N, C-alpha and C positions, 0 to 999 in steps of 0.2 A: 504494500500500500504506500507507494511513494518513497521518498527519501526519509529514512528515520534517523539520519545522522545527528539530529538535534536531541535525540533521546540518549540518555546514558545506557550502557550495556545492562545495568541493573533494572532500569525502567523497561527496556525491551524484553527482558526475561520475566518480568513480573506482570505482564499484561497478556491476556488471551484475546484474540480477535476472531470472531466468527461472522460469516455472511450467509444470509439466506434470503432469496428473493429481493435483493437490493437493500436489505436491512442489516446494518453493521451493529454487532454487539461487542462492546469493549468491557472487559471485566479484569479486575486485579487492582494493583497499586501503582501509582505513578505520581510524580511531582505535578503540582497544579499548573505550572507553566507548560510542561510537556503535554499534559492532558488537553489543554486549550488548543495547542498546535496540532495534536493528533486528531482531535475532533474536527477542526477546521479543514485539515488535509483530507480526511475521510469524506466530509461533506462536499468537497470539490470534485470527487470522482463522478464521472458521468452517470453511471448506472445506480448510484446510491440514492435511495429514496428516503432513508431515515438512519440516524445514528443514535443508538441507545447507549448511554454512558453509565456503566455500573462500576466506576472506579473510585477507590479510596485515595484521597490526597495524602502524600507523604511529605 
């Protein structure tokens, strides 16, 4: 899902991403700044119709 270089390796390892029928589900733990960027990047993908964020800020 795009360039995740803004995420630390710990953030990338602590988040699960699933996609079904254009709905992206994000679960896990991630810094607040990285969460905002990840959600924005996911929303910019053409076939994404919704992003559900179930992330805990660390």
